[in-house]
N, C-alpha and C positions, 0 to 999 in steps of 0.2 A: 097388363096388370095395373090395377088402380093404386093410387096413393091416397093417404089420409092426412088431413091436417088435424092436429089434436091440441087440447089444452089440458095441462096438469095443474092441480092445486098442490102446492108444496106445504110442508109442515109448518112453515112460518106464515102461511096464508097467501103468499105471493102466487102469481100465475105464470106458467111457462108454456110457450107455444112452439110446436115443432111439426115436422112432417116425417112420414114413414110409410113403408109398404105393409108392415105388420105391427099393428098397434099393441097387441098383448106382449109380443117379444120386446118391443121398444120400452114399454112400461116396466117390464122386468129389468131391462138394462139400466133404466133410470134409477130403479130402487136398489139394485144389488151389484151391478157390474161396474168395471172401470170404463166401460164404453158409454156410460150415461154422460149427459152433459155436465160440464164443470159446475154450471149454475145449480143443477139439481142435486149434485153430490153433497153439497153442504146443507141441503134443505130436505133431506129424506125423513120420513117416507113421503112419497108423492102419490097422488091418486088421480086417475083419469076423470075429468069432469065434462069433457066435450070432444066430439070427433065428427068429421064430415069427410066424405070421399071426394076425390078429384080424379079426372080422367087420365091425367098424366103428371109427370114431375113438374113440368113447367107451370101448369095451372095451379098445382099444389103450392109451389114456391111463391107464386104471385098472391095466392090467398093467405099464406102464412105471413107474408110481408104486410098485407092489408090488415090482418088481425093484430099484428104486433104494433101497428100505428094506433090502434084503438085505445081509448082511455080505459082504465080499470072498470069503471061503471058500464061502459059499452060492452066490454068482454063479459061481464057478469050477466048483462041482458041477453047476450048471445047464448050463454050457458043455460040460462033459465028457459029460453025458448025451445031448447032441444028436448 
């Protein structure tokens, strides 16, 4: 089963990056459940602005880390290219 790296735009305009197996389920969790990230709970609603697939958890985690090191403008460029 593949993993996905995703970027959410929060209600305050900030960006959140994460990984999951099920993007739509995770988006729902971020917006309405206690299982969403602490960061996004205070910044609801969030919307999905980017996603890419990875072959396994390890490569998804590496890509997530890579994206988290990006500047905001580089993340926005990545979002616009998709």
